[in-house]
DRENNUBA-503789 format. One line per field, with one value per residue: x, y negated, z negated of N, C-alpha, C in turn; residue number from 1. Coordinates in nm, 3 decimals. Layout:
DRENNUBA-503789
n.x	X|...;
n.y	Y|...;
n.z	Z|...;
ca.x	X|...;
ca.y	Y|...;
ca.z	Z|...;
c.x	X|...;
c.y	Y|...;
c.z	Z|...;
pos	NUM|...;
//
This chain:
DRENNUBA-503789
n.x	2.322|2.315|2.087|1.817|1.892|1.916|2.091|2.148|2.295|2.374|2.191|2.019|1.730|1.572|1.706|1.712|1.441|1.355|1.495|1.348|1.096|1.150|1.204|0.954|0.804|0.892|1.141|1.466|1.673|1.998|2.223|2.325|2.463|2.611|2.776|2.801|2.881|2.718|2.452|2.441|2.458|2.228|2.008|2.059|2.023|1.747|1.641|1.719|1.953|2.268|2.528|2.719|3.067|3.156|3.092|3.170|3.138|2.865|2.796|2.920|2.751|2.511|2.287|2.165|2.209|2.091|2.165|2.171|2.285|2.426|2.540|2.772|3.030|3.004|2.911|3.132|3.300|3.183|3.201|3.470|3.796|3.891|3.948|3.730|3.506|3.190|3.243|3.432|3.304|3.255|3.180|2.877|2.678|2.393|2.355|2.150|2.099|2.005|2.062|2.054|2.223|2.459|2.376|2.602|2.748|2.594|2.618|2.887|2.916|2.775|2.940|3.171|3.056|2.992|3.249|3.353|3.223|2.959|2.623|2.449|2.174|2.017|1.797|1.605|1.427|1.108|0.933|0.848|0.987|0.771|0.653|0.863|0.857|0.608|0.594|0.522|0.663|0.759|0.921|1.197|1.352|1.660|1.899|2.049|1.819|1.806|1.905|1.706|1.498|1.591|1.581|1.315|1.131|1.218|1.200|0.927|0.838|0.900|0.797|0.510|0.471|0.675|0.882|1.036|1.296|1.506|1.853|2.140|2.172|1.961|1.739|1.830|1.844|1.570|1.481|1.627|1.507|1.253|1.316|1.412|1.176|1.026|1.185|1.190|0.920|0.905|1.098|0.974|0.726|0.812|0.908|0.668|0.511|0.678|0.678|0.418|0.403|0.574|0.417|0.214|-0.006|-0.250|-0.149|-0.298|-0.522|-0.396|-0.295|-0.535|-0.641|-0.442|-0.482|-0.720|-0.659|-0.476|-0.224|-0.212|-0.067|0.093|0.311|0.236|0.042|0.202|0.414|0.347|0.230|0.433|0.632|0.498|0.497|0.752|0.860|0.990|0.966|1.136|1.167|1.327|1.668|1.826|2.088|2.080|1.889|2.034|2.228|2.079|1.981|2.220|2.282|2.074|2.119|2.377|2.324|2.167|2.348|2.538|2.384|2.374|2.162|2.010|1.890|1.743|1.589|1.658|1.926|1.889|1.752|1.943|2.136|1.990|1.950|2.215|2.284|2.154|2.315|2.547|2.461|2.458|2.243|2.221|2.150|1.885|1.534|1.442|1.233|1.287|1.403|1.246|1.338|1.507|1.355|1.130|1.056|1.281|1.370|1.613|1.911|1.804|1.783|1.635|1.350|1.276|1.004;
n.y	1.913|1.652|1.606|1.414|1.224|0.890|0.590|0.253|-0.053|-0.368|-0.552|-0.757|-0.977|-0.878|-0.628|-0.495|-0.465|-0.317|-0.077|-0.001|0.041|0.253|0.455|0.467|0.580|0.828|0.896|1.021|0.830|0.816|0.671|0.336|0.013|-0.298|-0.613|-0.737|-0.587|-0.576|-0.610|-0.375|-0.178|-0.228|-0.184|0.081|0.214|0.158|0.297|0.546|0.648|0.688|0.470|0.318|0.237|0.136|0.067|0.288|0.509|0.512|0.594|0.843|0.989|0.987|1.049|0.865|0.513|0.219|-0.114|-0.434|-0.697|-1.034|-1.198|-1.254|-1.231|-1.062|-0.835|-0.773|-0.691|-0.457|-0.293|-0.262|-0.156|0.022|0.200|0.170|0.112|0.157|0.328|0.496|0.688|0.929|1.123|1.135|0.989|0.768|0.433|0.169|-0.149|-0.444|-0.710|-1.066|-1.168|-1.266|-1.156|-1.050|-0.950|-0.728|-0.568|-0.515|-0.374|-0.150|-0.039|0.017|0.206|0.416|0.486|0.594|0.831|0.819|0.676|0.371|0.149|-0.143|-0.331|-0.571|-0.769|-0.905|-1.103|-1.139|-1.116|-0.993|-0.841|-0.666|-0.517|-0.401|-0.259|-0.387|-0.517|-0.646|-0.484|-0.519|-0.325|-0.218|-0.058|0.263|0.509|0.755|0.704|0.542|0.731|0.894|0.712|0.650|0.759|0.618|0.351|0.333|0.349|0.112|-0.077|-0.222|-0.219|-0.115|-0.224|-0.145|-0.293|-0.263|-0.234|-0.261|-0.571|-0.702|-0.721|-0.901|-1.136|-1.189|-1.225|-1.460|-1.645|-1.639|-1.739|-1.991|-2.121|-2.119|-2.268|-2.517|-2.581|-2.603|-2.810|-3.008|-3.036|-3.127|-3.381|-3.505|-3.511|-3.654|-3.900|-3.968|-4.005|-4.228|-4.414|-4.454|-4.277|-4.055|-3.741|-3.499|-3.561|-3.593|-3.321|-3.179|-3.290|-3.211|-2.936|-2.912|-2.959|-2.932|-2.910|-2.734|-2.459|-2.157|-2.218|-2.455|-2.373|-2.219|-2.375|-2.648|-2.760|-2.725|-2.892|-3.146|-3.160|-3.140|-2.920|-2.604|-2.263|-1.948|-1.858|-1.868|-1.941|-2.268|-2.239|-1.992|-2.062|-2.258|-2.103|-1.933|-2.126|-2.200|-1.969|-1.956|-2.197|-2.161|-1.952|-2.074|-2.260|-2.082|-1.991|-2.195|-2.376|-2.665|-2.748|-2.973|-2.988|-2.759|-2.822|-3.045|-2.949|-2.763|-2.957|-3.080|-2.888|-2.826|-3.066|-3.050|-2.860|-3.016|-3.194|-3.044|-2.871|-2.617|-2.368|-2.403|-2.357|-2.345|-2.511|-2.726|-2.904|-3.125|-3.284|-3.455|-3.618|-3.735|-4.045|-4.176|-3.937|-3.810|-3.695|-3.630|-3.359|-3.028|-2.895|-2.584|-2.360;
n.z	-3.484|-3.423|-3.272|-3.178|-3.364|-3.468|-3.468|-3.597|-3.514|-3.630|-3.832|-3.867|-3.887|-3.680|-3.601|-3.848|-3.905|-3.685|-3.744|-3.975|-3.863|-3.685|-3.869|-4.003|-3.787|-3.774|-3.681|-3.716|-3.888|-3.880|-3.955|-4.046|-3.969|-4.037|-3.989|-4.229|-4.525|-4.755|-4.662|-4.501|-4.698|-4.859|-4.680|-4.600|-4.844|-4.883|-4.663|-4.712|-4.591|-4.416|-4.501|-4.282|-4.227|-3.993|-3.638|-3.500|-3.679|-3.701|-3.438|-3.438|-3.600|-3.476|-3.198|-3.039|-3.028|-3.126|-3.062|-3.210|-3.204|-3.241|-3.033|-2.750|-2.845|-3.063|-2.929|-2.769|-2.977|-3.083|-2.866|-2.819|-2.725|-2.947|-3.262|-3.417|-3.278|-3.102|-2.892|-2.975|-3.114|-2.993|-2.688|-2.471|-2.596|-2.628|-2.571|-2.670|-2.588|-2.727|-2.745|-2.677|-2.431|-2.181|-1.837|-1.713|-1.923|-2.013|-1.791|-1.803|-2.042|-1.988|-1.798|-1.962|-2.141|-1.966|-1.880|-2.105|-2.128|-2.204|-2.208|-2.138|-2.208|-2.109|-2.311|-2.334|-2.565|-2.617|-2.834|-3.189|-3.529|-3.680|-3.478|-3.418|-3.655|-3.640|-3.407|-3.183|-2.977|-2.651|-2.406|-2.193|-1.978|-1.840|-1.628|-1.568|-1.449|-1.570|-1.817|-1.914|-1.933|-2.138|-2.348|-2.376|-2.570|-2.807|-2.729|-2.683|-2.944|-3.059|-2.888|-2.749|-2.483|-2.224|-1.971|-1.680|-1.507|-1.327|-1.214|-1.443|-1.607|-1.486|-1.661|-1.847|-1.689|-1.648|-1.911|-1.971|-1.814|-1.927|-2.186|-2.116|-2.019|-2.254|-2.431|-2.298|-2.336|-2.620|-2.668|-2.524|-2.649|-2.898|-2.821|-2.726|-2.961|-3.123|-2.989|-3.005|-3.292|-3.307|-3.187|-3.360|-3.350|-3.474|-3.595|-3.603|-3.453|-3.204|-3.171|-3.144|-2.915|-2.730|-2.742|-2.609|-2.351|-2.036|-2.125|-2.333|-2.514|-2.613|-2.765|-2.869|-3.059|-3.231|-3.318|-3.356|-3.596|-3.776|-3.680|-3.712|-3.986|-4.053|-4.176|-4.149|-4.038|-3.982|-3.715|-3.477|-3.467|-3.419|-3.328|-3.189|-2.996|-2.853|-2.756|-2.583|-2.408|-2.288|-2.146|-1.951|-1.821|-1.724|-1.547|-1.354|-1.255|-1.146|-0.949|-0.775|-0.812|-0.895|-1.207|-1.377|-1.617|-1.754|-1.805|-1.968|-2.186|-2.291|-2.369|-2.565|-2.771|-2.826|-2.933|-3.171|-3.298|-3.326|-3.517|-3.741|-3.769|-3.694|-3.805|-3.864|-3.784|-3.440|-3.375|-3.516|-3.351|-3.339|-3.532|-3.413|-3.256|-3.390|-3.541|-3.767|-3.875|-3.809|-3.942|-4.184|-4.207|-4.165|-4.323|-4.489|-4.468;
ca.x	2.308|2.286|1.972|1.715|1.945|1.925|2.160|2.123|2.414|2.321|2.079|1.953|1.584|1.521|1.759|1.672|1.298|1.348|1.528|1.237|0.992|1.186|1.188|0.818|0.753|0.932|1.273|1.574|1.773|2.109|2.317|2.309|2.588|2.611|2.913|2.788|2.862|2.599|2.329|2.443|2.432|2.091|1.916|2.082|1.957|1.605|1.595|1.784|2.037|2.416|2.580|2.842|3.161|3.202|3.003|3.216|3.082|2.718|2.790|2.957|2.638|2.388|2.288|2.125|2.245|2.031|2.238|2.093|2.386|2.376|2.603|2.875|3.145|2.970|2.901|3.274|3.366|3.133|3.245|3.610|3.886|3.944|3.903|3.611|3.398|3.096|3.305|3.519|3.221|3.239|3.097|2.742|2.589|2.317|2.354|2.039|2.150|1.893|2.109|2.036|2.362|2.460|2.363|2.728|2.791|2.524|2.676|3.021|2.898|2.728|3.064|3.251|2.997|3.006|3.395|3.375|3.152|2.833|2.534|2.389|2.053|1.973|1.665|1.580|1.309|1.026|0.848|0.896|1.010|0.655|0.638|0.956|0.814|0.478|0.601|0.445|0.763|0.751|1.059|1.244|1.458|1.741|2.009|2.022|1.690|1.832|1.919|1.575|1.421|1.646|1.547|1.171|1.064|1.251|1.139|0.777|0.807|0.923|0.732|0.374|0.486|0.807|0.888|1.163|1.321|1.608|1.985|2.189|2.181|1.833|1.649|1.893|1.800|1.437|1.472|1.684|1.405|1.144|1.370|1.415|1.042|0.981|1.264|1.139|0.792|0.942|1.159|0.874|0.622|0.879|0.905|0.539|0.462|0.760|0.634|0.292|0.433|0.628|0.306|0.112|-0.126|-0.273|-0.098|-0.405|-0.593|-0.312|-0.295|-0.670|-0.649|-0.355|-0.549|-0.832|-0.606|-0.381|-0.098|-0.218|0.012|0.116|0.411|0.154|-0.018|0.301|0.521|0.315|0.212|0.572|0.695|0.436|0.529|0.905|0.886|0.998|0.985|1.248|1.129|1.458|1.756|1.870|2.207|2.038|1.817|2.133|2.295|1.984|1.979|2.348|2.275|1.993|2.185|2.486|2.280|2.125|2.469|2.589|2.297|2.375|2.030|2.008|1.772|1.764|1.521|1.743|2.041|1.847|1.712|2.066|2.197|1.916|1.978|2.355|2.286|2.116|2.432|2.643|2.402|2.459|2.110|2.235|2.086|1.743|1.454|1.458|1.126|1.358|1.449|1.165|1.410|1.575|1.257|1.044|1.113|1.332|1.403|1.751|1.994|1.739|1.788|1.505|1.309|1.232|0.879;
ca.y	1.824|1.510|1.599|1.320|1.135|0.753|0.490|0.115|-0.137|-0.495|-0.531|-0.891|-0.970|-0.792|-0.498|-0.425|-0.425|-0.203|0.042|0.037|0.088|0.391|0.540|0.486|0.656|0.972|0.912|1.038|0.733|0.886|0.575|0.195|-0.061|-0.443|-0.674|-0.758|-0.463|-0.584|-0.581|-0.241|-0.094|-0.249|-0.121|0.223|0.256|0.149|0.399|0.676|0.699|0.670|0.335|0.333|0.130|0.092|0.123|0.430|0.602|0.528|0.674|0.984|1.052|0.967|1.071|0.744|0.410|0.088|-0.230|-0.558|-0.797|-1.178|-1.269|-1.185|-1.197|-0.938|-0.726|-0.736|-0.619|-0.317|-0.211|-0.285|-0.040|0.040|0.322|0.146|0.067|0.256|0.409|0.595|0.791|1.053|1.112|1.188|0.901|0.671|0.299|0.086|-0.278|-0.540|-0.851|-1.163|-1.204|-1.289|-1.035|-0.994|-0.873|-0.609|-0.482|-0.476|-0.274|-0.021|0.023|0.075|0.320|0.522|0.527|0.672|0.954|0.790|0.595|0.256|0.086|-0.279|-0.337|-0.710|-0.774|-1.028|-1.098|-1.189|-1.022|-0.905|-0.750|-0.561|-0.432|-0.328|-0.187|-0.467|-0.590|-0.622|-0.444|-0.521|-0.230|-0.213|0.031|0.388|0.568|0.869|0.644|0.504|0.847|0.932|0.611|0.619|0.772|0.519|0.226|0.337|0.333|-0.028|-0.167|-0.197|-0.208|-0.105|-0.252|-0.122|-0.403|-0.232|-0.208|-0.333|-0.712|-0.765|-0.763|-1.025|-1.247|-1.219|-1.282|-1.592|-1.738|-1.651|-1.829|-2.128|-2.184|-2.135|-2.380|-2.640|-2.604|-2.645|-2.941|-3.108|-3.059|-3.212|-3.516|-3.556|-3.535|-3.762|-4.026|-4.000|-4.065|-4.364|-4.505|-4.455|-4.186|-3.954|-3.615|-3.402|-3.606|-3.559|-3.177|-3.137|-3.335|-3.128|-2.803|-2.915|-3.004|-2.838|-2.903|-2.633|-2.340|-2.068|-2.287|-2.555|-2.311|-2.162|-2.472|-2.793|-2.793|-2.733|-3.016|-3.259|-3.164|-3.130|-2.799|-2.501|-2.122|-1.888|-1.795|-1.849|-2.050|-2.354|-2.182|-1.902|-2.139|-2.317|-1.989|-1.894|-2.231|-2.196|-1.858|-2.000|-2.309|-2.106|-1.873|-2.171|-2.317|-1.983|-1.967|-2.320|-2.430|-2.769|-2.743|-3.080|-2.963|-2.665|-2.894|-3.131|-2.863|-2.724|-3.071|-3.119|-2.789|-2.837|-3.184|-3.003|-2.801|-3.128|-3.262|-2.956|-2.811|-2.490|-2.253|-2.437|-2.315|-2.425|-2.616|-2.842|-3.012|-3.241|-3.383|-3.549|-3.697|-3.808|-4.166|-4.178|-3.799|-3.770|-3.704|-3.576|-3.213|-2.969|-2.822|-2.450|-2.324;
ca.z	-3.593|-3.375|-3.187|-3.220|-3.465|-3.423|-3.557|-3.570|-3.541|-3.632|-3.921|-3.894|-3.902|-3.570|-3.610|-3.971|-3.896|-3.594|-3.812|-4.064|-3.767|-3.638|-3.982|-4.020|-3.685|-3.791|-3.625|-3.818|-3.875|-3.940|-4.006|-4.012|-3.985|-4.011|-4.027|-4.366|-4.602|-4.844|-4.579|-4.469|-4.820|-4.900|-4.589|-4.608|-4.964|-4.857|-4.572|-4.750|-4.479|-4.434|-4.484|-4.206|-4.232|-3.858|-3.541|-3.460|-3.765|-3.659|-3.314|-3.475|-3.670|-3.401|-3.057|-2.973|-3.118|-3.088|-3.116|-3.214|-3.246|-3.220|-2.920|-2.671|-2.927|-3.135|-2.830|-2.736|-3.090|-3.102|-2.752|-2.793|-2.712|-3.083|-3.331|-3.498|-3.192|-3.066|-2.787|-3.052|-3.182|-2.913|-2.570|-2.470|-2.668|-2.548|-2.646|-2.627|-2.631|-2.731|-2.769|-2.577|-2.387|-2.031|-1.758|-1.683|-2.041|-2.003|-1.682|-1.846|-2.152|-1.927|-1.743|-2.068|-2.193|-1.872|-1.865|-2.222|-2.114|-2.259|-2.129|-2.210|-2.144|-2.157|-2.356|-2.382|-2.646|-2.626|-2.952|-3.315|-3.623|-3.715|-3.372|-3.436|-3.768|-3.617|-3.282|-3.079|-2.884|-2.503|-2.374|-2.058|-1.974|-1.717|-1.621|-1.497|-1.479|-1.657|-1.953|-1.950|-1.967|-2.265|-2.441|-2.368|-2.705|-2.902|-2.679|-2.707|-3.083|-3.103|-2.804|-2.703|-2.338|-2.171|-1.833|-1.618|-1.402|-1.232|-1.262|-1.557|-1.589|-1.435|-1.770|-1.905|-1.602|-1.668|-2.038|-1.967|-1.753|-2.038|-2.286|-2.057|-2.016|-2.396|-2.491|-2.235|-2.403|-2.758|-2.664|-2.473|-2.753|-2.998|-2.769|-2.723|-3.095|-3.175|-2.928|-3.078|-3.426|-3.294|-3.145|-3.464|-3.321|-3.577|-3.549|-3.589|-3.329|-3.092|-3.151|-3.097|-2.774|-2.656|-2.736|-2.509|-2.217|-1.964|-2.203|-2.441|-2.488|-2.737|-2.849|-2.942|-3.174|-3.327|-3.365|-3.367|-3.738|-3.846|-3.626|-3.773|-4.130|-4.075|-4.257|-4.055|-4.074|-3.935|-3.592|-3.398|-3.503|-3.314|-3.273|-3.088|-2.889|-2.775|-2.676|-2.482|-2.312|-2.210|-2.057|-1.843|-1.746|-1.642|-1.437|-1.252|-1.193|-1.071|-0.825|-0.709|-0.823|-1.000|-1.294|-1.469|-1.750|-1.822|-1.853|-2.075|-2.309|-2.343|-2.434|-2.694|-2.879|-2.862|-3.021|-3.308|-3.358|-3.362|-3.631|-3.852|-3.779|-3.614|-3.879|-3.883|-3.681|-3.316|-3.381|-3.584|-3.254|-3.362|-3.619|-3.320|-3.178|-3.476|-3.596|-3.908|-3.932|-3.783|-4.060|-4.297|-4.212|-4.157|-4.448|-4.457|-4.544;
c.x	2.264|2.158|1.866|1.763|1.965|2.010|2.119|2.243|2.358|2.191|2.020|1.805|1.525|1.575|1.716|1.515|1.275|1.388|1.412|1.126|1.022|1.166|1.036|0.753|0.811|1.071|1.372|1.683|1.893|2.208|2.284|2.441|2.560|2.746|2.919|2.778|2.747|2.466|2.326|2.399|2.285|1.991|1.934|2.016|1.798|1.558|1.642|1.865|2.181|2.448|2.713|2.936|3.210|3.100|3.044|3.151|2.933|2.705|2.824|2.844|2.508|2.404|2.259|2.159|2.182|2.117|2.158|2.183|2.360|2.430|2.703|2.995|3.121|2.964|3.041|3.335|3.308|3.165|3.389|3.685|3.953|3.887|3.777|3.488|3.297|3.158|3.393|3.437|3.207|3.156|2.958|2.645|2.511|2.311|2.242|2.069|2.034|1.931|2.070|2.171|2.349|2.437|2.499|2.780|2.716|2.583|2.816|3.008|2.857|2.857|3.155|3.193|3.017|3.155|3.428|3.295|3.007|2.738|2.488|2.263|2.039|1.830|1.638|1.439|1.239|0.933|0.921|0.936|0.886|0.629|0.729|0.915|0.691|0.490|0.533|0.539|0.728|0.897|1.091|1.357|1.530|1.858|1.978|1.888|1.696|1.842|1.786|1.486|1.458|1.589|1.396|1.105|1.093|1.192|0.990|0.743|0.821|0.850|0.590|0.366|0.628|0.812|1.028|1.189|1.438|1.746|2.028|2.209|2.055|1.745|1.702|1.851|1.660|1.413|1.530|1.581|1.297|1.186|1.378|1.285|0.997|1.055|1.222|1.011|0.817|1.000|1.058|0.765|0.691|0.881|0.774|0.484|0.547|0.719|0.496|0.304|0.486|0.523|0.196|-0.014|-0.134|-0.231|-0.208|-0.493|-0.519|-0.309|-0.432|-0.689|-0.562|-0.425|-0.654|-0.792|-0.521|-0.249|-0.097|-0.125|0.037|0.212|0.331|0.099|0.081|0.399|0.476|0.301|0.341|0.640|0.629|0.478|0.677|0.942|0.879|1.008|1.118|1.224|1.255|1.548|1.792|2.000|2.180|1.967|1.929|2.214|2.211|1.976|2.108|2.337|2.195|2.061|2.304|2.441|2.235|2.244|2.533|2.516|2.301|2.240|2.026|1.882|1.784|1.699|1.608|1.868|2.007|1.815|1.847|2.138|2.124|1.944|2.123|2.371|2.243|2.237|2.535|2.591|2.401|2.328|2.109|2.150|1.937|1.668|1.458|1.344|1.182|1.413|1.365|1.233|1.489|1.482|1.155|1.116|1.166|1.379|1.551|1.844|1.933|1.763|1.651|1.475|1.251|1.104|0.900;
c.y	1.684|1.498|1.508|1.225|0.997|0.670|0.346|0.029|-0.286|-0.504|-0.666|-0.874|-0.872|-0.649|-0.418|-0.381|-0.320|-0.077|0.085|0.095|0.230|0.491|0.569|0.577|0.789|0.995|0.938|0.940|0.778|0.789|0.429|0.121|-0.211|-0.498|-0.711|-0.626|-0.455|-0.552|-0.437|-0.150|-0.104|-0.175|0.033|0.280|0.260|0.262|0.535|0.735|0.652|0.523|0.338|0.212|0.083|0.136|0.266|0.541|0.615|0.615|0.828|1.060|1.059|1.004|0.949|0.628|0.280|-0.021|-0.356|-0.664|-0.933|-1.237|-1.195|-1.151|-1.070|-0.815|-0.679|-0.654|-0.475|-0.234|-0.227|-0.151|-0.020|0.168|0.295|0.112|0.182|0.364|0.513|0.705|0.925|1.037|1.163|1.110|0.815|0.542|0.228|-0.051|-0.382|-0.684|-0.938|-1.219|-1.223|-1.153|-0.966|-0.907|-0.735|-0.519|-0.435|-0.360|-0.145|0.040|0.090|0.206|0.439|0.582|0.613|0.799|0.938|0.717|0.470|0.208|-0.048|-0.282|-0.476|-0.708|-0.902|-1.003|-1.144|-1.073|-0.934|-0.800|-0.634|-0.464|-0.341|-0.241|-0.267|-0.548|-0.554|-0.597|-0.444|-0.438|-0.234|-0.121|0.156|0.453|0.685|0.812|0.602|0.619|0.900|0.844|0.591|0.646|0.663|0.385|0.221|0.320|0.190|-0.126|-0.123|-0.183|-0.212|-0.128|-0.237|-0.220|-0.381|-0.213|-0.302|-0.481|-0.779|-0.799|-0.891|-1.148|-1.289|-1.280|-1.427|-1.692|-1.754|-1.748|-1.972|-2.193|-2.211|-2.259|-2.516|-2.676|-2.660|-2.783|-3.049|-3.141|-3.153|-3.362|-3.583|-3.597|-3.646|-3.900|-4.064|-4.058|-4.208|-4.465|-4.520|-4.373|-4.081|-3.815|-3.514|-3.436|-3.568|-3.412|-3.135|-3.177|-3.242|-2.990|-2.803|-2.970|-2.898|-2.825|-2.800|-2.520|-2.270|-2.148|-2.397|-2.497|-2.262|-2.267|-2.613|-2.840|-2.817|-2.857|-3.135|-3.274|-3.176|-3.019|-2.677|-2.362|-2.077|-1.808|-1.765|-1.967|-2.140|-2.308|-2.084|-1.963|-2.202|-2.213|-1.952|-1.998|-2.238|-2.085|-1.890|-2.101|-2.256|-2.018|-1.965|-2.228|-2.213|-1.966|-2.087|-2.392|-2.541|-2.760|-2.849|-3.054|-2.857|-2.728|-2.986|-3.057|-2.812|-2.837|-3.100|-3.016|-2.790|-2.961|-3.139|-2.935|-2.913|-3.198|-3.169|-2.884|-2.675|-2.373|-2.280|-2.367|-2.405|-2.530|-2.741|-2.938|-3.135|-3.338|-3.491|-3.645|-3.777|-3.927|-4.141|-4.042|-3.765|-3.798|-3.657|-3.426|-3.154|-2.898|-2.693|-2.422|-2.198;
c.z	-3.538|-3.303|-3.255|-3.327|-3.399|-3.518|-3.511|-3.610|-3.526|-3.708|-3.968|-3.901|-3.801|-3.591|-3.740|-3.961|-3.784|-3.656|-3.905|-3.970|-3.725|-3.751|-4.006|-3.913|-3.678|-3.729|-3.741|-3.801|-3.957|-4.006|-3.962|-4.033|-3.956|-4.052|-4.174|-4.456|-4.698|-4.776|-4.546|-4.585|-4.864|-4.821|-4.589|-4.732|-4.944|-4.775|-4.606|-4.643|-4.504|-4.411|-4.412|-4.231|-4.109|-3.754|-3.496|-3.544|-3.734|-3.531|-3.344|-3.536|-3.588|-3.253|-2.977|-3.076|-3.053|-3.146|-3.103|-3.278|-3.189|-3.089|-2.852|-2.756|-3.002|-3.044|-2.796|-2.859|-3.101|-2.982|-2.721|-2.775|-2.846|-3.150|-3.410|-3.407|-3.162|-2.975|-2.854|-3.117|-3.110|-2.792|-2.581|-2.542|-2.567|-2.634|-2.591|-2.679|-2.614|-2.743|-2.650|-2.543|-2.240|-1.958|-1.729|-1.798|-2.045|-1.906|-1.731|-1.956|-2.096|-1.858|-1.846|-2.126|-2.094|-1.870|-1.994|-2.230|-2.186|-2.164|-2.209|-2.129|-2.203|-2.191|-2.419|-2.447|-2.640|-2.745|-3.072|-3.412|-3.665|-3.607|-3.382|-3.547|-3.729|-3.484|-3.171|-2.983|-2.741|-2.463|-2.233|-2.048|-1.839|-1.734|-1.548|-1.544|-1.576|-1.799|-2.008|-2.002|-2.106|-2.376|-2.462|-2.501|-2.803|-2.859|-2.705|-2.854|-3.127|-3.006|-2.761|-2.555|-2.306|-2.027|-1.778|-1.499|-1.310|-1.287|-1.379|-1.523|-1.551|-1.553|-1.832|-1.821|-1.635|-1.807|-2.043|-1.917|-1.862|-2.141|-2.237|-2.065|-2.167|-2.461|-2.432|-2.309|-2.547|-2.752|-2.622|-2.579|-2.859|-2.950|-2.770|-2.859|-3.153|-3.113|-2.994|-3.218|-3.419|-3.245|-3.248|-3.442|-3.426|-3.519|-3.517|-3.470|-3.205|-3.062|-3.097|-2.952|-2.691|-2.637|-2.631|-2.366|-2.153|-2.032|-2.311|-2.409|-2.613|-2.826|-2.930|-3.074|-3.277|-3.384|-3.399|-3.515|-3.806|-3.804|-3.689|-3.917|-4.156|-4.172|-4.169|-4.114|-4.022|-3.814|-3.508|-3.437|-3.385|-3.252|-3.164|-2.973|-2.791|-2.687|-2.557|-2.372|-2.225|-2.109|-1.933|-1.754|-1.665|-1.534|-1.320|-1.185|-1.101|-0.937|-0.733|-0.702|-0.933|-1.078|-1.405|-1.612|-1.825|-1.883|-1.974|-2.199|-2.375|-2.420|-2.568|-2.810|-2.914|-2.954|-3.161|-3.377|-3.412|-3.488|-3.750|-3.874|-3.715|-3.675|-3.906|-3.765|-3.555|-3.306|-3.450|-3.492|-3.274|-3.461|-3.535|-3.257|-3.267|-3.535|-3.736|-3.955|-3.915|-3.902|-4.189|-4.318|-4.212|-4.291|-4.406|-4.538|-4.620;
pos	1|2|3|4|5|6|7|8|9|10|11|12|13|14|15|16|17|18|19|20|21|22|23|24|25|26|27|28|29|30|31|32|33|34|35|36|37|38|39|40|41|42|43|44|45|46|47|48|49|50|51|52|53|54|55|56|57|58|59|60|61|62|63|64|65|66|67|68|69|70|71|72|73|74|75|76|77|78|79|80|81|82|83|84|85|86|87|88|89|90|91|92|93|94|95|96|97|98|99|100|101|102|103|104|105|106|107|108|109|110|111|112|113|114|115|116|117|118|119|120|121|122|123|124|125|126|127|128|129|130|131|132|133|134|135|136|137|138|139|140|141|142|143|144|145|146|147|148|149|150|151|152|153|154|155|156|157|158|159|160|161|162|163|164|165|166|167|168|169|170|171|172|173|174|175|176|177|178|179|180|181|182|183|184|185|186|187|188|189|190|191|192|193|194|195|196|197|198|199|200|201|202|203|204|205|206|207|208|209|210|211|212|213|214|215|216|217|218|219|220|221|222|223|224|225|226|227|228|229|230|231|232|233|234|235|236|237|238|239|240|241|242|243|244|245|246|247|248|249|250|251|252|253|254|255|256|257|258|259|260|261|262|263|264|265|266|267|268|269|270|271|272|273|274|275|276|277|278|279|280|281|282|283|284|285|286|287|288|289|290|291|292|293|294|295|296|297|298|299|300|301;
//
C-alpha cells in the first residue's frame, strides 16, 4: 500500500507548492500535514488526499516524507521522541528535509532517523515559490548515497538540477554561503539606493547606471524597484533572512574566520525584527536606509 506513496509535512508557500508539483507529476500524495489545521484541511481538499493530524500519521501513510518546515524548533518538533513525530510512523521510511537550518541540525536528524530504522536526506533548495511550483528548483542534496538514490525521482520532479555535495550537513553549509552572498547583495543595494535618495539622485537614473556597471546583479533586477517604491512582495521574510544570516555568521565564528559583512548583515536584519518588520519581505531592509522611512512599516504589493 505504501509503495511510491509520498507525504508532505510543512505546507507553507514552498511546501504547499511542492505538494502540488508532486501531484501534477503523477506522484501519489498520500497525506499532508501543517501546524495549522486550516492549512492542512484546505490543501488536503485541493489535492484529494488525507489531512493528517500529526507528522506520525503522514509517515504511517507514506513511504517517503518531504519536510518543509521553517526553522530548528519546528525540526525538533517533527523529529522528537514522541507519539506524534515522524519517527513514530514506522521504520523503513525516507525523510527528505528541505528546511534551511544549521548543518548540525541536519546531521542530528539523520542520526535520529537511522536510529529509528529509517533514512533521511538533506535537500536544500535554491529558488523561489514559482520555481517550486514549476519544478525549477536547484537542489543541493547531502547524506547517504542510498538515500539519494531512493529520493532521486522525487528530487527530479521538483528540481531542474540535483547536485550531490556529500555527507549530511554539507548542503546546509553551501546554502548558508549562498544566502550570505544574497543577503549582502540585498543589504548593500538598500544602502546604495538609500544613499542615492538622500543625495537627491533620481532613482531610475541610478538603477540604469548600476545595470550598466560591475555592480549589476540578479538582486538588482528582482529587488530594486520594490526598494525604490517601498512596496514589497513576499519573496523571503526578514525573519527568515535574519535566521539565514545567523546560520552563516555562526558558521564563520565556528571556523574562526572573521567576516565583518556577515556580522553587519546579521545585525541589519535583526534590526528589522526589533522594528516589528519581521514578517515583511527582506527587501524591506530598505526601510532602514531610505530617508524618512523608518517607522513607516513596509507596504506589500
